[in-house]
C-alpha positions, 0 to 999 in steps of 0.5 A, spaced: 294 710 588 294 717 593 297 716 600 294 718 607 301 717 610 307 714 609 304 710 615 305 702 612 300 700 617 296 705 614 298 704 606 295 697 607 289 698 610 288 704 604 289 697 600 286 692 602 281 695 609 275 695 606 270 689 607 270 686 601 277 686 599 280 681 603 274 677 602 274 676 595 283 674 596 279 669 600 276 666 596 282 666 589 286 664 595 283 659 599 278 657 595 281 656 588 275 661 586 277 666 580 272 668 575 266 672 577 260 668 577 265 664 582 266 670 587 259 672 586 256 666 589 260 667 595 255 668 601 256 675 603 253 677 596 259 681 594 254 686 588 257 686 581 259 693 581 263 693 587 266 686 585 269 689 577 271 695 583 275 690 588 277 685 582 281 691 577 283 694 585 287 688 587 290 688 578 293 694 579 297 693 586 299 686 582 296 681 588 293 678 582 292 678 574 287 675 570 286 672 563 281 669 559 278 663 560 274 662 554 274 664 546 269 670 550 274 676 551 271 678 556 271 672 561 277 672 566 280 668 570 283 671 576 289 668 580 294 671 586 301 672 584 307 671 589 306 678 591 298 676 593 300 669 596 304 674 600 298 675 604 297 668 606 301 667 613 297 674 615 289 672 613 291 665 616 292 669 623 286 673 621 282 666 620 284 664 627 283 670 631 276 670 628 275 663 631 279 665 636 274 670 640 268 671 635 261 666 635 259 663 629 266 662 625 268 656 626 262 653 620 264 659 616 271 661 615 275 658 610 281 652 612 288 655 617 292 651 612 289 645 607 288 649 601 293 655 601 300 653 602 305 658 605 
């Protein structure tokens, strides 16, 4: 991955700072989604090409792994790695900030502790 600088904030944003990557991680970590079609059912309506790109990006970064979930060789299930699960506390902080500072987020936000271990 090409880095713009050695700043940890910049490098982290290069990996997870776009508008879709944390949404995909949210679905995996908080809502236990694992299959392509489950991600497509999220209310944000990610497109298939963007979803494919983000899954490859997350896998390449070691944040998720994929494994076949049926006899069909192209059907994959995605799960968070230990490295990916280290983002749970950060995502919880983002949830808490959003609940405290953004209107109309309560009903749409992931739980802050019930579904994610961390």
